[in-house]
C-alpha positions in Angstrom: -0.8 7.8 6.1 2.8 8.0 4.9 3.9 8.7 8.5 1.8 5.9 9.9 3.3 3.4 7.6 6.9 4.7 7.9 7.1 6.1 4.4 9.3 9.0 3.3 6.5 10.9 1.6 2.8 10.9 0.6 3.9 10.2 -2.9 5.2 6.8 -1.7 1.8 6.1 -0.1 0.1 6.5 -3.4 2.1 3.6 -4.8 0.4 1.3 -2.4 -3.2 2.4 -2.9 -3.6 3.2 -6.6 -2.6 2.7 -10.2 -2.7 -0.4 -12.3 -0.4 -2.4 -10.1 -0.4 -1.2 -6.5 2.5 -2.3 -4.4 2.1 -5.1 -1.9 2.5 -3.9 1.7 5.2 -5.7 3.7 4.4 -7.2 7.1 6.9 -4.8 8.9 5.1 -1.8 7.5 1.7 -3.2 8.4 2.9 -4.2 11.9 4.2 -0.7 12.5 0.9 0.9 11.5 -1.1 -1.5 13.6 1.2 -1.0 16.6 1.0 2.8 16.4 -2.8 2.6 16.1 -3.1 0.2 19.1 -0.3 1.3 21.4 -1.5 -0.8 24.3 -1.6 -4.0 22.3 0.8 -6.8 22.9 3.0 -8.1 20.0 0.6 -11.1 19.5 -2.4 -8.8 19.5 -0.8 -6.6 16.8 -0.1 -9.8 14.7 -3.8 -10.7 15.1 -4.8 -7.2 13.9 -2.6 -7.7 10.9 -4.3 -11.0 10.2 -7.7 -9.4 10.4 -6.9 -7.1 7.5 -5.5 -9.9 5.4 -1.9 -10.5 6.3 -0.7 -14.1 5.9 1.7 -14.8 8.8 3.4 -18.1 9.0 4.8 -19.1 12.4 7.8 -21.4 12.6 
């Protein structure tokens, strides 16, 4: 999971999924993971996948 989300180690991943106050995931991290899991997706499709898992993306 750490590799998928571009983290240095698995210890970093645990900060996002446990404890009393888990870290909030940034959009770039989530985008990277979704793009790697869906390599044929377009940029807009990856943003849609991010929205499906709860990302709030504001467009200018």
